[in-house]
C-alpha positions as CSV (number, residue, x, y, z in Angstrom):
1,M,35.4,-70.9,-74.7
2,K,38.1,-71.1,-71.6
3,K,37.9,-67.4,-70.6
4,L,33.7,-68.4,-70.3
5,I,34.7,-71.1,-67.8
6,K,37.2,-68.6,-65.8
7,I,34.4,-65.7,-65.2
8,L,31.6,-68.1,-64.3
9,T,34.3,-70.1,-61.7
10,F,35.3,-66.5,-60.8
11,T,31.8,-65.4,-59.9
12,F,30.5,-68.9,-58.3
13,I,33.7,-68.2,-56.3
14,C,32.5,-64.6,-55.3
15,A,28.9,-65.7,-55.1
16,M,30.0,-67.7,-52.5
17,I,32.0,-65.9,-50.5
18,F,29.2,-63.2,-50.5
19,A,26.9,-65.5,-49.5
20,N,29.0,-66.5,-46.3
21,V,29.2,-63.0,-45.7
22,I,25.6,-62.1,-45.5
23,S,25.0,-65.5,-43.5
24,A,27.4,-63.8,-40.8
25,V,25.9,-60.6,-40.4
26,T,23.7,-60.5,-37.1
27,P,19.7,-58.7,-37.1
28,Y,21.6,-56.3,-34.3
29,S,25.1,-54.4,-34.3
30,T,27.1,-55.3,-31.3
31,Y,28.8,-51.7,-29.5
32,T,30.2,-49.7,-26.7
33,Y,30.0,-46.4,-25.4
34,S,32.6,-43.8,-25.7
35,I,33.2,-41.3,-22.8
36,N,31.1,-38.6,-24.3
37,G,28.2,-40.6,-25.4
38,D,28.6,-41.5,-28.3
39,V,27.6,-45.3,-29.9
40,L,30.7,-47.1,-30.9
41,E,30.2,-50.0,-33.1
42,S,32.4,-53.5,-32.4
43,P,32.6,-57.1,-33.4
44,D,29.9,-59.4,-32.6
45,A,31.2,-60.7,-28.9
46,Y,27.9,-63.5,-29.4
47,V,26.0,-64.4,-32.6
48,P,22.5,-66.3,-33.2
49,D,23.2,-70.2,-32.4
50,A,19.6,-71.8,-31.8
51,I,15.9,-71.2,-31.0
52,V,14.9,-73.7,-29.0
53,D,11.1,-74.1,-28.6
54,S,8.1,-76.5,-28.2
55,E,9.3,-79.2,-30.9
56,Y,13.4,-78.5,-30.9
57,I,12.7,-79.5,-26.9
58,G,10.6,-82.5,-28.0
59,L,7.5,-81.6,-25.9
60,D,4.2,-83.3,-27.0
61,E,1.2,-81.3,-28.4
62,D,-0.9,-81.3,-25.0
63,S,2.1,-79.7,-23.3
64,L,3.7,-77.1,-25.5
65,I,5.4,-74.2,-24.2
66,D,3.5,-71.1,-23.1
67,A,4.9,-69.0,-20.7
68,L,8.5,-69.0,-19.6
69,A,9.2,-67.0,-16.7
70,D,13.1,-68.3,-15.4
71,V,16.0,-70.2,-16.6
72,E,18.9,-72.0,-14.9
73,V,22.1,-73.6,-15.8
74,D,23.8,-76.5,-13.5
75,D,27.5,-77.2,-13.4
76,K,26.9,-79.8,-16.1
77,N,25.1,-77.4,-18.3
78,N,21.7,-79.1,-18.0
79,V,19.0,-76.2,-18.5
80,Y,16.0,-75.5,-16.2
81,L,13.0,-73.8,-17.4
82,V,9.6,-72.5,-15.6
83,E,6.8,-72.5,-17.0
84,T,3.8,-71.0,-15.6
85,T,0.6,-71.4,-17.3
86,Q,1.1,-74.8,-17.2
87,N,2.9,-74.9,-13.4
88,R,6.0,-77.0,-14.4
89,V,9.5,-77.0,-14.8
90,I,10.8,-78.3,-17.6
91,V,14.7,-80.3,-17.2
92,L,16.8,-80.0,-20.5
93,D,19.9,-81.6,-21.0
94,R,22.7,-79.7,-22.5
95,Y,21.6,-80.0,-25.9
96,Y,18.2,-78.6,-25.4
97,K,16.5,-81.7,-25.3
98,L,13.9,-83.2,-22.9
99,K,15.2,-84.7,-20.0
100,Y,12.3,-84.7,-17.5
101,Q,9.5,-82.1,-16.4
102,I,8.1,-81.5,-12.6
103,T,4.6,-80.9,-12.8
104,E,3.2,-82.6,-9.7
105,F,4.7,-83.9,-6.4
106,V,3.7,-85.5,-3.2
107,N,5.0,-83.7,0.0
108,E,5.9,-84.2,3.1
109,Q,1.7,-84.9,4.4
110,M,2.3,-87.7,2.0
111,I,-0.3,-85.2,-0.1
112,P,-0.1,-85.1,-4.2
113,D,0.7,-81.8,-4.2
114,K,1.5,-79.1,-7.5
115,F,2.8,-75.9,-8.1
116,N,0.7,-72.1,-8.3
117,N,2.2,-69.5,-10.9
118,P,6.0,-70.3,-10.1
119,Q,8.3,-67.6,-11.2
120,G,11.9,-68.4,-10.0
121,V,14.1,-71.3,-10.2
122,F,18.1,-72.0,-8.7
123,V,20.1,-75.1,-9.2
124,S,22.9,-75.6,-6.7
125,S,25.4,-78.7,-6.6
126,E,22.6,-80.7,-4.5
127,Y,19.1,-79.0,-4.8
128,I,16.2,-77.3,-7.3
129,Y,15.2,-74.3,-5.6
130,V,11.3,-73.3,-7.3
131,C,9.8,-70.4,-5.8
132,D,6.5,-71.6,-5.9
133,A,5.0,-67.9,-5.8
134,G,1.1,-68.4,-5.7
135,N,1.6,-70.8,-3.0
136,A,4.3,-68.2,-1.1
137,R,6.4,-71.4,-0.8
138,I,10.4,-72.3,-2.1
139,V,9.9,-76.0,-2.8
140,M,13.6,-78.1,-3.3
141,F,14.0,-80.9,-5.2
142,D,17.1,-83.3,-5.7
143,L,19.0,-83.0,-9.3
144,D,16.4,-86.0,-10.8
145,G,13.8,-84.2,-10.1
146,N,12.6,-86.0,-6.5
147,Y,10.8,-83.9,-3.7
148,V,13.1,-83.0,-0.5
149,K,11.3,-80.2,1.1
150,T,9.2,-77.4,1.3
151,V,10.1,-74.1,2.5
152,L,7.6,-71.5,4.4
153,A,7.1,-68.1,5.0
154,P,9.4,-67.1,7.8
155,E,8.4,-65.8,10.8
156,S,9.3,-62.9,12.1
157,N,8.1,-59.6,13.8
158,L,10.2,-58.3,11.5
159,F,7.6,-58.7,9.2
160,D,4.5,-56.5,8.8
161,E,0.9,-57.5,10.3
162,G,-1.1,-58.6,7.1
163,D,2.2,-58.7,4.7
164,I,2.2,-61.0,2.0
165,Y,4.9,-63.0,1.2
166,T,5.5,-64.0,-2.6
167,P,8.7,-65.2,-3.6
168,V,10.0,-64.4,-7.2
169,A,13.2,-65.3,-7.4
170,V,16.1,-67.2,-4.8
171,A,19.8,-67.1,-4.6
172,V,21.7,-69.8,-2.5
173,D,25.3,-70.1,-1.2
174,D,27.6,-72.4,-0.4
175,Y,26.6,-72.2,3.4
176,G,22.9,-72.7,2.5
177,R,21.7,-69.7,3.0
178,M,18.4,-68.6,1.0
179,F,18.4,-65.3,-0.5
180,V,14.6,-64.6,-1.6
181,V,13.3,-61.6,-3.6
182,S,9.7,-61.1,-2.3
183,S,7.9,-59.3,-5.1
184,T,5.6,-57.7,-2.4
185,T,8.3,-57.1,0.5
186,N,9.9,-53.6,0.3
187,Q,12.5,-54.5,3.6
188,G,15.3,-55.8,1.4
189,I,16.8,-58.9,0.9
190,I,15.0,-61.9,2.9
191,V,17.6,-64.5,4.1
192,M,17.1,-67.4,5.5
193,G,17.6,-71.0,6.4
194,D,16.2,-74.5,4.2
195,D,14.5,-75.0,7.1
196,G,12.8,-71.8,7.3
197,E,15.0,-70.2,10.1
198,F,14.7,-65.9,9.1
199,F,17.7,-64.9,9.6
200,G,17.1,-61.4,8.7
201,F,16.8,-59.1,5.6
202,I,19.9,-56.8,3.5
203,G,20.5,-54.5,1.3
204,A,17.1,-52.5,1.7
205,Q,16.6,-49.6,-0.9
206,K,17.1,-46.4,-0.3
207,V,13.8,-44.3,0.0
208,T,13.8,-41.9,-2.3
209,Y,10.7,-38.6,-2.3
210,N,10.3,-35.4,-3.2
211,A,10.1,-33.4,-0.1
212,I,7.6,-30.9,-1.1
213,D,5.3,-33.5,-2.1
214,L,6.3,-35.7,1.3
215,I,4.9,-31.9,3.0
216,W,2.3,-31.5,0.7
217,N,0.5,-35.2,1.1
218,T,1.3,-35.0,5.1
219,Y,0.2,-31.4,6.3
220,F,-2.6,-30.5,3.4
221,K,-3.9,-33.6,1.8
222,K,-7.3,-34.9,3.9
223,N,-8.0,-37.4,1.6
224,A,-6.8,-41.1,1.9
225,E,-5.1,-40.5,-1.3
226,G,-3.8,-38.0,-0.5
227,L,-1.4,-39.4,2.1
228,V,1.3,-41.3,0.5
229,K,2.9,-44.3,2.0
230,Y,6.7,-43.8,0.9
231,V,8.6,-46.9,0.9
232,P,12.1,-48.7,-0.6
233,T,11.5,-50.2,-4.4
234,E,12.0,-53.4,-4.4
235,Y,14.0,-56.2,-6.0
236,N,12.9,-58.3,-8.6
237,N,15.7,-60.7,-9.7
238,I,18.8,-62.2,-7.7
239,T,21.6,-64.2,-8.7
240,I,25.1,-65.1,-7.0
241,D,28.2,-65.8,-8.0
242,E,31.5,-68.3,-7.4
243,K,32.3,-66.1,-4.2
244,N,29.1,-65.5,-2.9
245,F,28.2,-61.7,-4.0
246,I,24.7,-61.2,-4.7
247,Y,23.9,-60.1,-7.7
248,V,20.2,-58.0,-7.6
249,T,18.3,-56.3,-10.3
250,I,15.4,-53.1,-9.7
251,S,13.3,-52.7,-12.2
252,S,11.4,-50.0,-9.7
253,I,13.3,-46.9,-9.7
254,D,12.0,-43.7,-10.8
255,P,13.4,-43.2,-14.4
256,A,13.8,-39.6,-14.0
257,D,16.5,-40.9,-11.1
258,Q,17.6,-43.2,-13.3
259,Q,18.7,-41.4,-16.5
260,S,19.8,-38.5,-14.1
261,A,22.4,-40.7,-12.5
262,I,23.4,-41.7,-15.8
263,T,24.1,-38.4,-17.0
264,S,25.9,-37.5,-14.5
265,K,28.0,-40.6,-14.6
266,S,27.4,-40.9,-11.1
267,K,29.9,-43.6,-8.8
268,S,26.1,-44.2,-6.1
269,G,24.3,-46.9,-6.4
270,D,21.2,-45.1,-4.8
271,Y,19.7,-45.0,-8.4
272,A,21.2,-48.2,-9.6
273,P,19.1,-50.8,-11.3
274,V,21.9,-53.1,-10.4
275,K,23.8,-54.0,-7.5
276,K,26.3,-56.2,-6.3
277,L,26.0,-57.3,-2.3
278,N,28.4,-58.7,-0.4
279,A,26.7,-61.1,2.6
280,S,26.2,-57.9,4.9
281,G,23.7,-56.4,1.8
282,T,26.7,-53.6,1.4
283,D,26.5,-52.1,-2.3
284,V,30.4,-53.1,-3.1
285,M,29.7,-53.1,-7.2
286,R,32.5,-51.2,-9.3
287,R,31.0,-47.9,-11.5
288,N,34.8,-47.3,-12.8
289,G,33.4,-46.9,-16.2
290,F,32.2,-43.8,-18.3
291,Y,29.0,-44.7,-17.0
292,P,27.5,-46.4,-14.6
293,P,26.2,-49.8,-15.2
294,S,22.3,-49.8,-15.8
295,G,21.5,-50.5,-19.5
296,E,21.2,-48.0,-22.3
297,V,23.3,-44.5,-22.1
298,K,21.8,-42.8,-25.5
299,V,17.9,-43.7,-25.0
300,S,17.1,-41.9,-28.2
301,D,18.7,-41.2,-31.3
302,E,19.6,-37.5,-32.7
303,E,15.8,-37.5,-34.7
304,G,14.4,-37.8,-31.4
305,Y,12.7,-41.2,-32.6
306,G,13.4,-44.4,-30.8
307,N,12.8,-45.2,-27.7
308,T,13.0,-42.1,-24.8
309,N,13.1,-44.4,-21.5
310,P,15.7,-45.8,-19.5
311,S,16.6,-49.1,-19.7
312,K,14.1,-51.6,-17.6
313,I,17.0,-53.9,-16.1
314,I,14.5,-57.6,-15.2
315,D,17.6,-59.9,-14.9
316,V,20.6,-60.4,-14.5
317,A,23.6,-63.0,-15.2
318,V,26.9,-64.0,-13.5
319,G,29.2,-65.2,-16.4
320,P,33.0,-66.2,-16.2
321,E,36.5,-64.0,-15.4
322,G,34.0,-61.1,-13.8
323,T,31.9,-61.0,-16.7
324,W,28.2,-60.0,-16.1
325,S,25.5,-59.5,-18.3
326,I,22.0,-57.6,-17.5
327,I,18.9,-57.7,-19.8
328,D,16.9,-54.3,-20.7
329,E,12.8,-55.0,-21.1
330,E,12.4,-52.3,-22.7
331,R,15.0,-52.9,-25.8
332,S,15.3,-56.7,-25.2
333,K,19.2,-56.2,-25.4
334,I,22.0,-57.6,-23.1
335,F,24.7,-55.7,-22.0
336,T,27.6,-57.2,-20.6
337,Y,29.9,-55.8,-18.0
338,D,33.6,-56.6,-16.3
339,E,34.1,-56.7,-12.7
340,D,35.2,-53.0,-12.8
341,G,31.9,-51.8,-14.8
342,N,33.1,-51.3,-18.2
343,L,30.7,-51.8,-20.9
344,L,32.5,-54.8,-22.8
345,F,29.7,-54.5,-25.0
346,A,25.9,-54.5,-26.0
347,F,24.0,-56.5,-27.6
348,G,20.6,-57.7,-29.1
349,D,17.3,-55.8,-30.3
350,N,13.5,-56.3,-30.5
351,G,11.9,-57.9,-33.2
352,V,10.7,-61.3,-35.1
353,Q,13.9,-62.0,-37.2
354,S,16.1,-64.9,-35.8
355,G,18.3,-63.4,-33.4
356,N,16.2,-60.6,-32.4
357,I,13.9,-60.6,-29.3
358,S,10.0,-60.3,-29.2
359,S,9.6,-59.6,-25.2
360,I,12.7,-60.9,-23.2
361,E,12.3,-62.2,-19.6
362,A,15.5,-63.8,-18.7
363,I,19.1,-64.8,-18.9
364,V,22.2,-67.5,-17.9
365,Y,25.2,-68.3,-18.9
366,Q,26.0,-72.1,-20.6
367,G,29.4,-72.3,-21.2
368,D,30.0,-70.4,-24.0
369,K,26.5,-69.7,-24.5
370,M,24.4,-67.1,-23.7
371,L,20.9,-68.6,-23.0
372,V,17.9,-66.2,-23.0
373,I,13.9,-66.7,-22.7
374,D,12.3,-65.1,-25.7
375,K,8.8,-64.7,-23.5
376,G,6.9,-63.3,-27.2
377,N,7.9,-66.0,-29.3
378,K,7.6,-68.8,-26.3
379,S,11.4,-69.8,-26.7
380,L,14.7,-69.6,-25.9
381,A,17.8,-68.0,-27.8
382,V,20.9,-69.3,-27.6
383,Y,23.5,-66.9,-28.5
384,R,27.3,-68.4,-29.2
385,R,30.7,-66.9,-28.2
386,T,32.2,-65.6,-31.1
387,Q,36.1,-65.5,-32.4
388,Y,36.5,-62.3,-30.8
389,G,34.6,-62.8,-27.8
390,D,36.6,-65.8,-27.3
391,V,39.7,-63.1,-27.6
392,L,38.4,-60.7,-24.8
393,L,37.4,-63.8,-22.5
394,Q,41.0,-64.7,-22.9
395,A,42.4,-61.1,-22.3
396,L,40.3,-61.1,-19.5
397,S,41.8,-64.1,-18.2
398,N,44.9,-63.5,-18.4
399,Q,44.7,-60.4,-16.7
400,N,42.7,-61.6,-13.9
401,N,45.6,-64.1,-13.4
402,R,48.2,-61.5,-13.9
403,L,49.9,-63.1,-17.0
404,Y,50.4,-59.8,-18.2
405,D,53.1,-60.9,-21.0
406,K,49.9,-62.8,-22.4
407,S,46.8,-60.2,-21.9
408,L,49.1,-57.6,-23.2
409,E,49.3,-60.1,-26.6
410,D,45.4,-60.5,-26.5
411,W,44.8,-57.1,-26.1
412,R,46.9,-56.1,-28.9
413,E,44.9,-58.2,-30.9
414,I,41.2,-57.3,-29.2
415,L,42.6,-53.5,-30.9
416,K,43.3,-54.8,-34.1
417,R,39.3,-56.0,-34.6
418,N,38.6,-53.0,-32.8
419,N,40.5,-50.0,-32.1
420,N,37.5,-48.0,-30.3
421,F,37.9,-50.8,-27.4
422,D,38.6,-48.3,-24.6
423,V,38.8,-51.4,-21.8
424,A,41.7,-52.6,-24.8
425,Y,43.9,-49.9,-24.2
426,I,42.8,-49.8,-20.1
427,G,44.2,-53.7,-20.3
428,I,47.4,-52.5,-22.5
429,G,48.0,-50.2,-19.7
430,Q,47.7,-52.5,-17.2
431,A,50.5,-54.8,-18.7
432,L,52.7,-52.4,-19.2
433,F,52.2,-50.8,-15.4
434,R,53.3,-54.4,-14.3
435,H,56.1,-54.6,-16.6
436,G,57.3,-51.1,-15.1
437,Q,56.8,-48.9,-18.3
438,Y,55.0,-46.5,-17.1
439,E,55.1,-43.7,-19.3
440,E,54.3,-46.2,-21.8
441,A,51.1,-46.9,-19.5
442,G,50.5,-43.7,-19.5
443,K,49.6,-42.9,-22.6
444,Y,47.8,-46.2,-22.9
445,F,45.0,-44.6,-19.8
446,K,45.1,-41.5,-21.4
447,T,43.5,-42.6,-24.7
448,A,41.2,-44.0,-22.5
449,Y,40.5,-41.9,-20.4
450,D,41.0,-43.5,-17.5
451,V,42.3,-40.7,-15.1
452,S,42.3,-43.3,-12.1
453,K,45.3,-45.5,-13.3
454,Y,47.1,-42.6,-15.7
455,S,47.3,-41.1,-12.4
456,E,48.8,-43.5,-10.7
457,A,51.3,-44.0,-13.7
458,Y,52.7,-40.8,-13.6
459,A,53.3,-41.0,-10.0
460,E,55.1,-43.6,-11.0
461,T,57.0,-41.6,-13.9
462,R,57.4,-38.7,-11.8
463,K,59.5,-41.2,-9.1
464,E,62.1,-41.6,-12.1
465,W,62.2,-38.0,-13.2
466,S,62.6,-37.1,-10.1
467,N,66.0,-39.6,-9.4
468,K,66.7,-38.2,-13.1
469,Y,67.2,-34.9,-12.7
470,F,67.7,-34.8,-8.7
471,W,69.6,-31.7,-8.7
472,T,67.6,-29.9,-11.3
473,I,64.5,-29.2,-9.5
474,P,65.8,-28.0,-6.2
475,V,67.4,-25.4,-8.7
476,V,64.5,-24.4,-10.1
477,I,62.5,-24.3,-6.9
478,V,65.3,-22.1,-5.9
479,A,65.6,-19.9,-9.0
480,V,61.4,-19.5,-9.3
481,C,61.3,-17.9,-5.3
482,V,64.7,-15.4,-6.4
483,L,62.4,-14.1,-8.9
484,V,59.7,-13.7,-7.3
485,V,61.6,-12.2,-4.3
486,K,63.3,-10.0,-7.5
487,V,59.6,-8.9,-8.3
488,F,58.4,-7.9,-5.4
489,G,61.4,-5.8,-4.6
490,I,61.6,-4.0,-8.0
491,S,57.3,-3.4,-7.2
492,G,58.2,-1.7,-4.1
493,K,61.0,0.2,-4.8
494,I,58.8,1.5,-8.1
495,N,55.9,2.2,-5.4
496,K,58.1,4.7,-2.3
497,K,59.0,6.2,-5.7
498,A,55.9,6.5,-7.0
499,Q,54.8,7.5,-3.2
500,L,56.8,10.6,-3.6
501,K,55.8,11.4,-7.0
502,V,53.7,15.1,-7.3
503,G,51.2,14.3,-9.8
504,R,50.0,11.5,-12.5
505,R,51.4,8.0,-12.2
506,T,52.7,5.9,-15.2
507,L,51.3,2.9,-15.4
508,V,54.0,0.8,-14.4
509,E,53.7,2.4,-10.9
510,E,49.8,2.1,-10.7
511,I,50.0,-1.4,-11.8
512,S,53.1,-1.8,-9.0
513,Y,50.7,-0.5,-6.2
514,A,48.3,-3.8,-6.8
515,T,51.4,-5.5,-4.5
516,H,50.8,-2.6,-1.9
517,V,47.3,-3.1,-1.7
518,S,46.9,-6.7,-1.6
519,F,49.0,-6.9,1.6
520,H,48.3,-3.6,3.3
521,P,44.5,-3.0,2.2
522,F,43.5,-0.5,4.4
523,D,45.8,1.8,3.7
524,G,46.3,1.0,0.2
525,F,42.4,1.4,-0.4
526,W,43.0,4.8,1.1
527,D,45.9,5.7,-0.6
528,L,44.1,4.5,-4.4
529,K,40.7,6.9,-3.7
530,H,42.0,9.6,-1.8
531,E,46.3,9.9,-3.5
532,Q,45.0,9.0,-7.0
533,R,47.6,5.6,-6.6
534,G,45.6,4.0,-9.1
535,S,43.4,4.4,-12.3
536,P,40.7,3.0,-14.2
537,R,43.4,2.2,-16.9
538,A,45.3,-0.2,-14.5
539,A,41.8,-1.6,-13.3
540,F,41.7,-2.5,-16.6
541,V,44.6,-4.7,-16.9
542,F,44.1,-6.4,-13.8
543,L,40.5,-7.1,-15.6
544,G,42.0,-8.1,-18.6
545,L,44.9,-10.7,-16.4
546,T,42.3,-12.1,-14.6
547,I,40.5,-13.1,-18.1
548,L,43.8,-14.5,-19.2
549,A,44.4,-16.5,-16.2
550,F,40.9,-18.0,-16.5
551,F,41.6,-18.6,-19.8
552,Y,44.8,-20.4,-19.2
553,Q,42.9,-22.4,-16.6
554,S,40.6,-23.5,-19.1
555,I,42.8,-24.8,-21.5
556,G,46.4,-25.5,-19.8
557,T,45.0,-27.5,-16.2
558,G,46.8,-30.6,-16.3
559,Y,44.6,-34.2,-17.7
560,I,44.5,-35.7,-14.2
561,F,42.1,-32.8,-13.2
562,S,40.9,-31.8,-16.2
563,G,40.1,-35.0,-18.0
564,T,38.0,-35.0,-21.4
565,S,37.5,-31.1,-20.7
566,S,41.2,-30.2,-21.2
567,A,41.7,-27.8,-23.8
568,S,37.8,-27.4,-24.6
569,G,37.6,-23.4,-22.9
570,T,37.7,-20.4,-24.7
571,I,38.4,-16.9,-24.2
572,F,35.0,-15.4,-25.1
573,S,34.0,-17.9,-22.0
574,A,36.8,-16.8,-19.9
575,I,35.6,-13.2,-20.6
576,I,32.1,-14.2,-19.8
577,S,33.2,-16.0,-16.5
578,V,34.9,-12.6,-15.1
579,V,33.5,-9.8,-17.2
580,M,30.3,-10.7,-15.6
581,P,30.4,-11.1,-12.2
582,V,32.8,-8.3,-11.8
583,M,30.6,-5.8,-13.7
584,L,27.5,-7.4,-11.2
585,F,29.8,-6.6,-8.2
586,V,30.4,-3.2,-9.4
587,V,26.8,-2.0,-10.4
588,A,25.2,-3.4,-7.5
589,N,27.7,-1.8,-4.9
590,W,26.9,0.8,-6.7
591,C,23.5,1.3,-6.9
592,L,22.9,0.3,-3.2
593,T,25.7,2.6,-1.9
594,T,24.0,5.1,-3.6
595,L,21.1,4.8,-1.4
596,L,23.0,4.0,1.4
597,E,25.3,7.6,1.0
598,G,28.3,5.9,-0.2
599,E,31.6,8.2,-0.6
600,G,33.1,6.1,-3.4
601,S,31.9,6.5,-7.0
602,F,31.1,4.2,-9.7
603,R,34.4,4.9,-10.8
604,D,35.6,4.5,-7.7
605,V,34.0,1.5,-7.5
606,F,35.4,-0.2,-10.2
607,V,38.6,0.9,-9.7
608,A,38.6,-0.5,-5.9
609,T,37.2,-3.9,-7.4
610,C,39.9,-4.2,-9.6
611,Y,42.9,-3.5,-7.8
612,G,40.7,-6.2,-5.4
613,I,40.7,-9.2,-7.7
614,A,44.4,-8.3,-8.4
615,P,46.1,-11.6,-6.2
616,L,44.1,-13.8,-8.1
617,P,45.5,-14.1,-11.5
618,L,48.8,-14.9,-9.6
619,L,47.6,-17.8,-7.9
620,I,45.5,-19.2,-10.5
621,I,48.0,-19.5,-12.9
622,L,50.1,-21.0,-10.1
623,S,47.3,-23.1,-9.6
624,T,47.3,-24.4,-12.9
625,A,50.8,-24.9,-13.4
626,V,51.0,-26.9,-10.6
627,S,48.2,-28.9,-11.6
628,N,50.4,-30.1,-14.4
629,F,52.9,-32.2,-11.2
630,L,50.6,-33.9,-9.3
631,T,48.4,-36.7,-9.1
632,A,45.0,-37.0,-8.0
633,N,45.9,-37.9,-4.4
634,E,47.2,-34.9,-4.0
635,S,44.4,-32.8,-5.3
636,A,44.3,-30.8,-2.2
637,V,46.9,-28.9,-3.0
638,I,45.4,-27.2,-6.2
639,T,42.0,-26.7,-3.8
640,L,44.3,-25.2,-1.0
641,I,46.1,-22.7,-3.7
642,N,42.3,-21.4,-5.2
643,T,40.8,-21.3,-1.4
644,I,43.6,-19.0,-0.5
645,A,42.9,-16.9,-3.8
646,F,39.6,-16.4,-3.4
647,I,39.9,-15.7,0.4
648,W,42.3,-13.0,0.1
649,V,40.4,-11.3,-2.8
650,G,37.1,-11.7,-0.7
651,I,39.3,-9.8,1.8
652,L,40.6,-7.0,-0.1
653,L,36.8,-6.5,-2.0
654,F,35.6,-6.3,1.8
655,F,38.0,-3.8,3.2
656,G,38.0,-1.9,-0.4
657,V,33.9,-1.3,0.0
658,M,34.8,-0.2,3.4
659,V,37.3,2.4,2.9
660,T,35.7,3.6,-0.5
661,H,32.7,4.7,1.1
662,G,33.9,5.4,4.3
663,Y,31.5,3.0,5.8
664,S,31.4,1.1,9.6
665,F,32.7,-2.3,9.7
666,G,28.4,-2.8,10.7
667,K,27.6,-1.3,7.7
668,N,30.0,-2.5,5.4
669,V,29.4,-6.1,6.1
670,A,25.1,-5.5,5.7
671,T,26.0,-3.6,2.8
672,I,28.2,-6.3,1.3
673,L,25.1,-9.0,2.2
674,F,23.0,-7.1,0.2
675,T,25.2,-6.1,-2.6
676,I,25.0,-9.9,-2.7
677,I,21.5,-9.7,-3.2
678,A,21.2,-7.5,-5.9
679,M,23.2,-9.0,-7.9
680,A,21.0,-12.1,-7.5
681,F,18.2,-9.2,-8.3
682,I,20.3,-7.8,-11.2
683,M,20.0,-11.3,-12.6
684,F,17.2,-12.2,-12.3
685,L,16.0,-9.0,-14.3
686,A,18.2,-9.5,-16.7
687,V,16.9,-13.5,-17.2
688,L,13.0,-12.0,-17.4
689,F,14.6,-9.2,-20.1
690,S,16.2,-11.6,-22.0
691,S,12.9,-14.2,-22.3
692,L,10.7,-11.2,-22.6
693,M,12.4,-9.8,-25.8
694,T,12.7,-13.0,-27.5
695,K,9.1,-13.5,-27.3
696,I,8.6,-9.8,-28.6
697,V,10.9,-10.3,-31.4
698,S,9.3,-13.9,-32.2
699,F,5.8,-12.0,-31.9
700,V,7.0,-9.0,-34.5
701,Y,8.8,-12.2,-36.7
702,S,5.5,-14.0,-36.6
703,I,3.5,-10.7,-38.0
704,A,6.2,-10.0,-40.3
705,E,5.7,-13.3,-41.8
706,E,2.3,-13.2,-42.2
707,I,2.1,-9.8,-43.2
708,N,4.6,-10.6,-46.3
709,Y,2.4,-13.6,-46.9
710,R,-1.3,-11.5,-46.9
711,I,0.9,-9.6,-49.6
712,S,2.5,-12.1,-51.9
713,V,-1.0,-13.8,-51.9
714,S,-2.9,-10.5,-53.1
715,Y,-0.2,-9.1,-55.4
716,T,-0.5,-12.8,-57.0
717,H,-3.9,-12.0,-57.5
718,L,-3.8,-8.6,-59.0
719,T,-1.4,-9.8,-61.6
720,L,-3.2,-13.3,-62.6
721,P,-4.0,-12.8,-66.5
722,T,-8.0,-12.5,-67.0
723,N,-8.4,-15.5,-69.5
724,S,-7.0,-17.3,-66.4
725,L,-10.2,-16.4,-64.2
726,V,-13.1,-19.4,-64.7
């Protein structure tokens, strides 16, 4: 009996634990993205806390919520809802219970007035600003809901004649300036005073268009429909932070352009669906994350199912410690970023299950909660920050306040809960950097693929190495220089000895002759052809060395200049990248010079070309080796070396063609240009032939499959037993 009681007790405890686990499971997943675009699961930063509907608020049956358009929170955590169907503003206390409603008011003319399709609301420390879109005005109230004034459309010659003013969102700075988003205005954000004085437009969107379409519509389309007016895209929502920086969202960007910016990891804000503007309208948003803050990165799953459209961002909310969030109308998801543009977490999903959103509309922060309008369910979804979210926010707070010891502890705690969180590695790296532990900080930056911060840490680490090995570095440099001089000296002696030699030279002598060609191209290529100082075997050696140099470049480039592509090269890709352009040049030049009375044979062209690229391996290896000792700010050194390498090779190839074929300077210039054109033509033919062969093979394969099928069917019919026939 005691044993049975123990078993039942254990079962009950397990059931209770399991029930608690189940209750804590959210109907959505929380995640971030890796640098390669892979989804990384994350602990929940926010979990569903409440569903605030008409019943929860305490509304009468004749005033139930129908269509919520916007939500705002004041500094006392009171909540303001805009309801469009019944043209009202619903004011709730911090616990989401009804305080009062604004439905009607008496205006300046002492005439009863009311809203017409209100769309947006903003609350300052003194006033409530309501975007009364249907009446083309902004109506101001005090915090008790008493009418203050009406701000009509600004008067300015900057507005085109016939333009319609439709305010849908507003934000107000500490100086009382109103920043208004009008759904029918494309000149930018309207800046005006609360007395209606017009200050101008800021943040006008860049006009984007296809040049071909523009020419076609302008010059060839004769009908009215063809005359397209290219205008900037409009903003759709706005908010402002405590430092008076303005956050705006744009949902009218071309989806292809938006997704292209995400895929290319663009740092530009040209096709960004959210921007951070200063008072002059300049976009100052930091986009230092793996991907620009644009919502979803992976728009479809591996099988091709799911929503393949980029995120449609319709609102933005400013959170604590530099964090901010945007909402995606396509997926009813919330994406939260830090002030550097790193994705902290994304969560939410479409659905009717508690915690999911049927149709997301607006978002705002309320202390440790997020409030999201669920337009489809006619309610306000409340999400509560979890312990993981608290630790994350505390880490950001300590980091922003330069309490690096505390932030280090917080970030380590985050990694215990989520070891795939790159922002935590960056945070630890920053804390270690501030403590002077540069080499250790660099390891964390490298783990998080933060190249810029790794470069800063490496610069400090290099200083420590320079101080430690002060006398060693000059010795090494001098030794390398002496070695180079010795090599060239030996090569010169070999060339001088081979010059007097009769008969065929050795491979070493033929290879050494490349140094003479490199520095004396005219004489060098002359002797290369007429004195047989080189050979195809030496040419293949230079070709092979060039392949090895490019392979070394693909795997040996310093982390700062290669990032995630480090050690990703293959010898096959190096062979293709070297052999293909060399052989294209040789074939194109030989074919062309055969028609233009060139004196060189195919062998001569091949040998001269390979001797012409002889300096390339040395300089490529040099730039690759140097890349491991430079910082990001010193990239010009690598650029200089590579530029010298290709200019040098270009000069050698020019003289090689000229001497090999016996051309004049002018004729040689024309030959080189036509050679490049011929290379492009050969590539075109190759692509065309490849495509044609692919189609032929596919056609033959389909015919073979059809014949095989018919043969198998006929064989089955012939071998079918007689008694089985009906």
